[in-house]
N, C-alpha and C positions, 0 to 999 in steps of 0.2 A: 410537581415534577412532570406528570403525565401531559399536562397542557403544554409545557415548554417543549417536550419531546415531540408532541404532535405538531406544534408550530414549526419546529426545526425540520421535521420530515416534509411538511408542506413547502417550506422554502426550498429544500433540495429538489423536490419535484418541479417547482416553478423554474428553478435555474436550469434543470434538465430540458424542460419544454422550450424555454427561450433559446438555449444553446442549440437545440435541434433545428431551429429555423434559420440559424445564421450560418453562412458559408458562401462558397463561390456561387451557388444558386440559392438566393434568398427565398424562403418559404414563409408566407404570412402566418401569424400566430394562430388565427382561427383554423386555418387549414392544417397546421401541424397538430393541433389538439384533435381535430376531427379525424385525421388519418390515424392517430394513435388510438383513439377510442374505437375506430371502426374494426380493429382486429380483436377487440375484447369479446368474449363469449356472450351471446345474447344482445349485442349492441350493433346497430346498423345505422351508419351516418350517411345522409344524402349529401353529395358534394360533386362539383364539377372540376375538381383539381386534375391536373395532368397525371398520367401514369408514371411519368418520370419522377414526380415529387414523391410518390409512394415508394418507388424503388430507391431513391436517394435516402429517404428516412429509414426504411426498414432494412435495407441491405448495407448501408454505410454508417449513418449518423447514430441511430438508436443503439446498435450493438456497441459502438465505441463509447457512447455516453454511459451505458449500463456498466461496461467494464471499468471506465474511469471512476464511476461512483463506487463500485465494489472495491477496487484497489485502494482508492482514497479512504474509504471507510475502514478497510482492513489495516492499512498502515497507521491511521490515526488511532484506532482501537489498540493496536499493538504498542504504539508509542505511549499511550496513556498507561497501559499495563506495565511497561518497562519503567516509566518514570515513577510510578507508584512503588514498584518492587525495589528499585535502586534508591528511592527517596531523593530523586534528583530531577528537576524539571528540564535538564539539558540532556537526559538520556534519549536514545534514538533507536528505532527498530533494527538498524543495521549494526548495532553496537557489538555484537558477538560474532561478526564475520559472515552474516547472511549474504550481503551484497557481493562481497569478493568471491565467495564460494559459487554463487549463481553466475557471476561474470566468468569464472573459470569454466564452469560447465557449458555456458553458451559459446565461449571461445573454442572449446574442443569441437563442438558441432560445426561452427562456422569454418574453422581453419583446417579441418580434416576432410571437408567436402562431403560430409554426410547429408543425406536428404533431410531437409527441414520438416518434411511432412511424411516421414517414414512410418510413424506410429500414431494412429487415431488423430488426435488434435494437433500432432506435431512433435517431432523429436526435440526441438529446441526447448519448449517449456519443461519437458521431462528431464533433459540434461541440466537445465538451470536449477530446477527443483532439487535434483539429486546433489548437485554441487553445493547448494545452500544448506541442505540438511547435513551433508558430510562436514562442512565447515563448523556448523553449530555443534555437532556431535563431538568433534575433536576438542573444541574449546571447553565443552562441558566435561569431557572425560579428564582433561588436564586439571580443571578446577576441582573436580570431584575427588581427586587423589589427595587433596588437602582435607583437613578436618571439616566435615559437613560440606557446605557449598558456599565458600566465601565469595561474595559478589565482586570484590576487588580483584581477586585472582581470576575470576571468570572474565572480567573486562580485559585484563592484561593478556589472558590467553586468546581472547577474541581479536585483540589488536595484532598479536603475533600471527595468528592464523590468517587474518586479512592481509597482512604484509606478504606472507608466503604465497597465498593464492594470487595476489596481485602481481607478484614477481613471476610466477609461473605463467600467468596470462600474458604478461609483457614478453616473456621469452618465446612463447608460442607465436605471438604476433611478429616478432623480429625474425624468427627462423622460417616463417611462411611467407609466401608471396601471392596471396589472393587479393582481391579488392577488399579493403578493410572497412569500407563505408558502411555496409550492413551491420557489421559487428559494433562499430563505433556508435551507430544510430541506436542499436539495441541497448548498449551500455548507458546511453543517455535517456532511455525510456521513451515510450510512446504507445499509441493505440491505433495507429494507422491500419494495422492488419487485423484488428479485432473483429470477431464474428460471433454469432449467437452461440455456437458450440463451445467457444471459449468460456462464456459465462456459465454454461452448464457444467463444464469441467472443473471450474474453480469453486462452484457452490458447495460440493461435498466437503471441502476444507473450510470454507468461510462460515457456513451456518453452525455446525457443531462447535467449532473453535470459538466463535463469537458468543454462543450460549454459555460456554464454560467460563470465558473471561468475565462476562457480565455477572455470572453467579458469584464471582469472587470480589464483587464490589465492597461488601461489608468487611471482608477479611483484609482487603487492602487498606481500608480505613484504619483498622486495628494495627496493621503493620507499620503505619506511619509513626507510631510511638516507639518503635525499636523492637528488636528481636526478643529481648527479655520481657518486655511488657506484653508482646503478642503471645509468648509462651504462657505467661501468667493468666492471660485471658482465654487459654485453651486452644490456641492455634498451633497446629503442627507446622512449624516454620519451615523446616527443611523440605517437607513434602509440598508445601505451598510454593516455595521457590522453584522446585522442579516442575510442577504443573504449569505455573505461569510462564516460566522460561520456555518450556517445551511448546505450549500452545501458541504463545506470541511469536516464537521463531517459526513454527510451522505455518502460521498465517502469513507472516512476512515472506517466507520462502515461496508460498503459493502465489502471492501477489507479484513478487519479482519475476517468477517464472513466466508470467503472461504479459507483463508490462515493461520489463527491463528495470533498470535501476533508477528510481525516482526518489530523490532526497527531499528532506525537510517537511514533508507532509506529517509524518509522525512526531515531529518536533513542534511544529507551529500550532496544529489544531488543538492538542490537549492543553497547551499553554494559554491559548485564547480562551478556551472554555473555563479554565481554572481562574483566570484573571476576572472574567465577567460573572461567573456563577458560583465560584467557590470550588473547593477541593474534595467534596464528597464523591467518592468513586462510584457510588451507586448511580449518580447522575452524570459524573464526569466521563465515564466510559461510553455510554450510548450517545451522549451529545458530542463527544469528540469524533465518533464515527460519522455522525451527520455532518459536522463541520468539515471533516476531512473529505467526505464525498463531494460536498458542494465546492470546496476549494479545488479539488482535482478536476472536476467537470469544467470549471472556469479556466483552469490552466490548460486543459486540452483544447478548449475553445480558442484561447489565445494562440496555442501552438499551430492550429490549422488556419487561422485567419490573419495573424499579424504580418506574416511574410507571404501571403497568398500571391501567386498560385503555389509557391513552395510551402513546405511544412516544416516547422521547427520541432526538434525533440522536446517532449513535455518536461524532461528533466532540466532543460535550460530555463524554462519559464518558472518552475518551482524554485530553482536556484536563485534566480533574480529576485523572487519574492521572499524566499526563506533565508538566504544568506544574510542580508541586512538585519532581519529579525533576530537571527541567531547571535550576531554581533551585539545587537542591542541587549539581548538577554545576558550575554557575557559581561558587558560593562555594568549592567545593573547588579549582577551577582557580585562583581568585584567591589562595587561601592558598598 
């Protein structure tokens, strides 16, 4: 398992390095590697590359590649946790209203004319994060009023909360008269404004949350047998549901806050890993994160190069790749 994970990490790094050299200004692979290594402590690379190449890589491409990798890994890890918890390979990180809540928070910032950079790393991610957490909390409280935490009730509550948040967002857009292009672009996801400080802001959520989810790999394996079998094996089922739902939703909310709404990553990556390497969550969770990171880095590369000099929202690229895959899963499940 460790060898496969190391190989997966190496592939993600290779994808990131290759993606960094591609763009409106092409940078040779050897120069890209040298520029990246030159900033490492204790490493000094001799090279005659232009200063503009270093500026492009360190100010523009490297930050967005790192953010794409972090967001892709978080969404895929959360997706694998949701699918294991709901025992359904079609489950998605946005299942309980995270995306709609974040969209509502972002709409409030855009349409009220608030400064997008009023607080630290920006008011926009703060508002989106707050909206996402509020939506998940409402869905959870509604489901919690039933006996225990029935997952079917949680899904239905999430659908209702998503519909309500989407309706409020649409109402705000209709009753306001600003340029909606920035909001629509954010709702479709992207990394064009990513900076290094965004990566530092998201890490306090990503690292502890990822550690907790990875620690529950064995428990998720046991829960695939059903709640009764899990209880017989000594698992506190209700507490496990709460922890996994809370951490996965928190990770998804943090990712959405900084990237916008990017669909299908959390659906596709875990399913690919499950089909190739099996359903052992001790391996499925970390490998899904690696596949999701690589997938979203490639999607971001397509977003900034396919329509150059214009840039496409990353959500469009992932939708073109993920929607057919989702329909394929549905037809296989129906058969």
